C-alpha positions, 0 to 999 in steps of 0.5 A: 568765818575764815576761821571757823572754816580752818578750824574745821579744815585741821580737824578733818586732816586730823580726823584723816591722819589718825583715821590712816594710822589706825588702818595702817595698824590694822593692816601690819596686825593682819600681815603678823597673823597672817606672814609667819615672823621668819618671812616677815621683813625687818621693817615688819618685825620679822627676820627676813633681810631681803637684800641678803637674798640670792641674786636668783631670788631676787632677779624671781622677785623683779620677774614676779613683780612685772605683769602677770595675770591676777588670774595667773598662779606661781609654782616655784621650785627649788632646793632647800635654803634657796629662798622660794618661801621668802620670794612666795611671800613677798609676792603675797605681800603685794596681793595683801597690799591690794587687799586680797584675800591669803590662806597659806598653810603648809603642806603637812597642815592642808593634810592636817586640816583635810582630815580634821575637816573631814573627821568633823563633818565640816569638809564643805565650809572648809573647801568653800573657804580655800576655794573663795579666798583671792590667794591659796598658797600651799608651801613645801608640796611633797613634805607631806605624804597626802592620802588618796582623798586628800589628793582628790580634795586638793585636784578639786580645790585646784579645779574650783580656783581654776575655773573660777580665775582664782590662783593658787601659789606653790612651792615645792624642792621636788621635781615631777618624779619626785613629786609624785612619790613624795606625794601620793603612790598609786593615784591615777589623779597626780598627772591631771593635777599636775597638768592644771598647775603647770598649765594655769602657774608661772614656774620660777626656778631657783638654785644655789648655783648664785648665793 
């Protein structure tokens, strides 16, 4: 009986380890599909070396690892080359490990996806998917000029996520004034949109002063 019990325990242990390895492989595959190679770390099959980030960027990672509200988003602002996107993907990796769903795209992709959804009369499923995910990340806000309709949809999206306690994650090169010029000209939605973002996001500033 003892031998039989031992064999059962060994089989169960092997099955559990095999299941763990399968789950780890599936998780790694999902992360590879989600996070671009440039922003995955070397251990994840990517190109990012965390230790080579600037001291300011590494300090931002430590700060973001603190006890922020799960409902609070993050806005990282800084010049090109300061590590904004890499820092954001490290933060999102922590959310991913908790099993949270993530939708990520650049500002240009958001605008193109909006136009495609609008033209295909599928705006509601597209909007609902972005409103309902745990984390929404828009990279390089302001790099693409949006139409007033696209800006209005983004405003509605931010409003819907805030109301549901779901965070928005953003990176941008621009200040409030330059972002308004880059994003859309003449829209009265910009002011309320920025206020909503500032109220519901932690602001991280990165510069090239400490590489």
